[in-house]
MIVO-893909 format. One record per residue (C-alpha): residue number from 1; residue in one letter; y negated, z negated, x negated. Coordinates in steps of 0.5 Angstrom, whole numbers, plus 500, padded with zeros to 3 digits. Layout:
<atoms>
    k  r    y    z    x
  NUM  a    Y    Z    X
...
</atoms>
This chain:
<atoms>
    k  r    y    z    x
    1  m  879  810  932
    2  i  875  813  927
    3  l  873  806  924
    4  r  881  804  923
    5  a  882  811  920
    6  l  876  809  915
    7  a  879  803  913
    8  a  886  805  912
    9  l  883  810  907
   10  l  879  805  904
   11  t  886  801  903
   12  l  890  807  900
   13  a  884  808  895
   14  l  884  801  893
   15  a  891  801  892
   16  a  891  807  889
   17  h  886  805  884
   18  p  886  797  882
   19  q  882  798  876
   20  s  876  800  880
   21  v  876  793  884
   22  d  875  789  877
   23  v  869  793  875
   24  l  866  792  882
   25  v  867  785  881
   26  e  864  785  874
   27  r  858  788  877
   28  l  857  784  882
   29  d  857  778  877
   30  k  852  781  873
   31  l  848  782  879
   32  e  848  775  881
   33  r  846  773  874
   34  d  841  778  873
   35  n  838  775  880
   36  n  838  768  878
   37  a  835  770  871
   38  l  829  773  875
   39  r  829  767  880
   40  q  828  763  874
   41  e  822  767  871
   42  i  819  768  878
   43  e  819  760  878
   44  r  816  759  871
   45  l  810  764  873
   46  r  809  761  879
   47  a  808  754  875
   48  e  804  757  870
   49  l  799  760  875
   50  g  798  753  878
   51  a  796  750  872
   52  l  791  756  871
   53  k  788  755  878
   54  q  788  747  876
   55  q  784  748  869
   56  s  780  753  873
   57  a  778  748  878
   58  m  777  743  872
   59  q  772  748  868
   60  q  768  749  875
   61  e  767  742  876
   62  t  765  741  869
   63  q  760  747  869
   64  q  757  744  876
   65  i  756  737  872
   66  t  753  740  866
   67  a  748  744  871
   68  q  747  738  875
   69  r  745  734  868
   70  v  741  739  866
   71  e  737  739  872
   72  e  736  732  872
   73  q  734  732  865
   74  a  729  738  867
   75  q  726  733  872
   76  t  726  727  868
   77  k  721  731  863
   78  v  717  734  869
   79  e  716  726  871
   80  a  715  724  864
   81  a  709  729  863
   82  g  705  725  868
   83  k  707  718  864
   84  f  706  715  858
   85  p  712  712  855
   86  l  712  705  853
   87  r  716  702  847
   88  v  716  694  846
   89  r  715  693  839
   90  g  714  686  835
   91  m  717  681  831
   92  a  720  674  833
   93  l  718  670  827
   94  v  720  663  825
   95  n  717  659  820
   96  f  719  653  816
   97  y  714  650  812
   98  k  711  644  808
   99  n  704  643  806
  100  g  701  639  801
  101  a  696  633  802
  102  h  690  637  802
  103  a  692  642  808
  104  n  688  638  813
  105  g  693  638  818
  106  a  693  646  818
  107  d  699  650  819
  108  t  697  655  815
  109  p  691  652  811
  110  t  686  657  807
  111  t  682  652  803
  112  a  684  645  800
  113  s  681  640  804
  114  r  676  635  800
  115  t  679  629  803
  116  r  687  627  802
  117  g  691  626  808
  118  r  699  626  808
  119  a  704  632  806
  120  t  707  635  812
  121  s  713  639  814
  122  a  714  643  821
  123  v  717  649  824
  124  t  713  654  828
  125  f  714  660  832
  126  r  707  661  834
  127  q  706  667  829
  128  t  711  671  833
  129  v  708  678  835
  130  l  709  682  841
  131  g  706  688  843
  132  l  707  695  847
  133  e  706  702  844
  134  f  705  708  848
  135  r  705  716  846
  136  g  703  721  851
  137  p  707  727  852
  138  q  701  731  854
  139  t  694  733  850
  140  v  687  731  852
  141  f  682  737  849
  142  g  688  739  844
  143  a  689  732  842
  144  k  695  728  842
  145  v  694  721  845
  146  s  697  714  843
  147  g  696  707  843
  148  s  698  700  842
  149  i  696  693  844
  150  f  699  687  840
  151  g  698  679  841
  152  d  701  673  838
  153  f  701  665  840
  154  y  696  663  834
  155  e  690  659  837
  156  g  688  656  831
  157  n  690  654  824
  158  t  692  647  827
  159  e  697  647  833
  160  t  693  643  838
  161  t  698  644  844
  162  q  705  644  846
  163  y  705  651  849
  164  p  700  655  845
  165  n  696  660  848
  166  a  697  667  848
  167  r  691  671  843
  168  l  690  678  843
  169  r  691  681  835
  170  t  689  689  835
  171  a  689  694  841
  172  e  687  701  840
  173  v  687  708  844
  174  v  687  714  839
  175  f  686  721  840
  176  d  689  725  834
  177  w  688  732  832
  178  k  691  736  827
  179  s  686  734  822
  180  r  682  729  825
  181  s  682  723  830
  182  l  678  718  834
  183  l  680  711  835
  184  f  677  706  840
  185  g  680  699  839
  186  q  680  692  836
  187  e  682  693  828
  188  k  681  691  821
  189  a  674  693  818
  190  l  674  699  814
  191  v  672  695  808
  192  g  679  691  809
  193  l  684  695  811
  194  r  690  693  806
  195  d  694  687  807
  196  p  698  683  802
  197  t  706  682  804
  198  s  707  676  807
  199  l  711  673  813
  200  s  708  666  811
  201  y  701  668  814
  202  s  701  672  820
  203  g  697  669  825
  204  v  691  670  819
  205  s  692  675  814
  206  p  695  673  807
  207  m  689  671  802
  208  t  684  669  808
  209  a  678  666  805
  210  a  681  668  798
  211  g  679  675  798
  212  n  682  678  804
  213  l  676  681  809
  214  w  681  681  815
  215  r  678  680  821
  216  w  680  684  827
  217  q  674  687  830
  218  p  672  692  836
  219  q  670  698  834
  220  i  670  706  835
  221  r  673  710  828
  222  f  672  717  827
  223  e  677  720  821
  224  q  677  727  818
  225  r  683  729  814
  226  l  682  734  808
  227  a  688  737  804
  228  l  685  739  797
  229  a  691  741  794
  230  s  699  741  796
  231  a  699  734  794
  232  t  692  731  794
  233  r  688  729  800
  234  l  681  726  802
  235  t  680  722  808
  236  a  673  720  810
  237  q  672  715  815
  238  a  666  712  819
  239  a  666  706  824
  240  l  661  703  829
  241  l  663  696  829
  242  q  661  690  833
  243  t  661  683  829
  244  n  663  676  831
  245  e  657  672  829
  246  d  659  665  827
  247  s  654  659  829
  248  a  657  654  824
  249  g  651  650  820
  250  i  645  653  824
  251  p  640  648  826
  252  g  641  646  834
  253  a  634  649  835
  254  l  635  656  833
  255  s  639  661  837
  256  i  644  666  834
  257  e  646  673  837
  258  r  653  673  837
  259  r  655  680  837
  260  r  651  685  833
  261  p  653  692  831
  262  a  655  694  824
  263  l  656  701  821
  264  e  662  702  816
  265  g  665  708  812
  266  r  670  709  807
  267  l  673  715  803
  268  e  680  715  800
  269  l  683  720  795
  270  a  690  720  795
  271  h  695  724  790
  272  d  703  725  791
  273  f  706  725  784
  274  d  713  726  787
  275  t  717  724  793
  276  e  717  716  790
  277  r  710  716  786
  278  r  703  716  789
  279  l  696  714  788
  280  e  691  712  793
  281  i  684  709  792
  282  a  678  708  796
  283  p  671  706  796
  284  s  668  703  802
  285  f  661  700  805
  286  h  659  695  811
  287  a  652  694  813
  288  s  649  690  819
  289  t  644  685  820
  290  s  645  677  823
  291  h  639  675  828
  292  i  638  667  827
  293  g  632  665  831
  294  p  626  668  828
  295  f  630  671  822
  296  s  634  677  820
  297  l  639  676  815
  298  p  643  683  812
  299  s  650  683  811
  300  r  652  688  806
  301  v  659  689  803
  302  y  661  694  798
  303  a  668  695  796
  304  v  674  699  793
  305  d  681  698  795
  306  w  687  702  792
  307  f  695  703  792
  308  a  699  705  786
  309  n  706  706  784
  310  p  706  709  777
  311  v  714  708  777
  312  r  719  707  782
  313  l  720  700  782
  314  l  713  697  781
  315  e  707  698  786
  316  f  700  695  785
  317  s  695  694  791
  318  g  689  690  792
  319  i  681  690  793
  320  v  675  688  790
  321  y  668  687  793
  322  t  661  685  792
  323  g  656  683  798
  324  e  652  678  802
  325  n  653  674  808
  326  l  660  676  810
  327  h  662  670  814
  328  h  664  675  820
  329  f  670  678  816
  330  g  675  672  816
  331  a  672  669  810
  332  f  668  663  808
  333  r  664  660  814
  334  q  658  660  810
  335  g  655  667  810
  336  y  648  664  810
  337  v  644  657  809
  338  v  639  656  815
  339  t  633  651  816
  340  p  628  651  821
  341  t  623  654  817
  342  s  627  658  812
  343  a  633  662  811
  344  r  637  666  806
  345  t  644  669  805
  346  v  650  667  801
  347  h  652  673  795
  348  t  659  673  794
  349  r  664  677  790
  350  g  672  677  791
  351  g  678  681  792
  352  w  686  680  792
  353  a  691  684  788
  354  q  699  684  789
  355  v  704  687  784
  356  s  711  688  788
  357  v  718  690  785
  358  p  722  693  790
  359  f  729  691  786
  360  h  733  694  792
  361  p  732  697  798
  362  r  733  690  801
  363  v  730  686  796
  364  s  723  685  794
  365  l  719  681  790
  366  n  711  680  791
  367  l  706  676  786
  368  i  699  676  790
  369  a  693  673  787
  370  g  686  672  791
  371  t  679  669  790
  372  m  672  669  793
  373  d  667  666  789
  374  d  660  665  792
  375  r  653  665  788
  376  n  652  658  787
  377  r  644  658  787
  378  d  645  661  794
  379  l  649  655  797
  380  a  648  648  800
  381  a  650  642  796
  382  t  656  641  800
  383  m  659  648  800
  384  i  665  651  797
  385  a  663  655  790
  386  s  670  658  790
  387  n  677  659  793
  388  r  683  662  789
  389  n  690  663  792
  390  a  696  665  788
  391  a  703  666  792
  392  a  710  669  790
  393  n  715  671  795
  394  l  722  674  795
  395  l  723  678  801
  396  f  731  680  803
  397  r  732  685  809
  398  i  739  682  811
  399  a  740  687  816
  400  p  736  693  819
  401  n  732  689  823
  402  i  732  682  820
  403  l  728  679  814
  404  v  728  673  811
  405  a  723  670  806
  406  l  722  665  801
  407  e  714  663  799
  408  a  711  659  794
  409  m  703  658  794
  410  q  698  654  791
  411  i  690  654  794
  412  r  685  652  789
  413  t  678  650  792
  414  n  672  649  788
  415  y  667  644  792
  416  l  660  645  789
  417  n  659  638  788
  418  g  666  635  789
  419  g  670  639  783
  420  i  677  643  784
  421  v  682  641  790
  422  k  689  643  790
  423  n  694  644  795
  424  p  701  647  795
  425  r  705  650  801
  426  y  712  652  801
  427  d  715  657  807
  428  l  722  659  809
  429  s  721  665  814
  430  i  726  669  818
  431  a  724  675  822
  432  y  727  679  827
  433  q  723  686  828
  434  f  724  690  834
</atoms>
């Protein structure tokens, strides 16, 4: 009954004030619109919150991956600390060449043969060089340890088999301190450290038997480096070598001691004029003794080598020497004359020089000349009095690792009782360095 009374009163009130109904409806509509706007805002905020959660999860995953990689790198460094990382190095080399009629069948002749034969043309890969280099991450007695070993397939001046045999060229283990180093290995002698620039001759060094004392020999070498000024350096080197004595020309009744100790020394003075110009000059010596039957024959070399580029586009390098009994340096195999009752050494002098013109970082011209001149009165009648080589090559670096070279050479060999014999050689070389 009370509810009926209230409803009746409300009906009377609304009937008495019709404008109040309109206001109430308007307020209800506004409230509904506000609710809809609030709902949309809540949905937008929920979407943004979901995106933030997803981004946070991705960042957390990235951090985990980064941490894992850092841990893997740290583990790799720890593992590498006990190893010697190896790196494959070398040069794949192909030579297309043409030799004159006095090459005596050799691929890379070093003298002109006395007997005329036939000119030859061929292609060879056997001067390709393969090797390994390693550098230790740890030190031994404070020295960094590094080393290398290189070989090729060059079994001799003439290719005698279908599948050339592998050959050791150089090998070394080096202990390097801040100002000194100690080397154990097989390397060039101190009296012949420099080489002319050529891709035509790799199995033997360019200017072999014409002034280049190139042969690789087992040795122990010590080096001390001194800084005399900011741009001037002095390098002192001493080495104990094992020579390889040649038995050619020795009477069968006499024996030869095939391995002999030798002492060498070299003192290099170097000065940098600026970042592009420098001068290096170094005197050196070699001393050993050959034992043949009852005879002891001295082997001595006194040499000076150099490098200089007085201007940016011009370089000079080379060596001159004098001495006796040099057969174990890759020179003439006539370091001495031995009979059953007497023996004498052959005195000689020689050297090589090179002028290089680097027209461009990718193009250079090299002009090379070398000579070896034995003293005639020391020689037997059939021996070579002198040998002179001259060569010119143009070197192109067509890609960072690819070289192409054109070379022309002439060999002039003077026989003591046969006069001068000439032999030309032409070569196209393509090399891939790695």
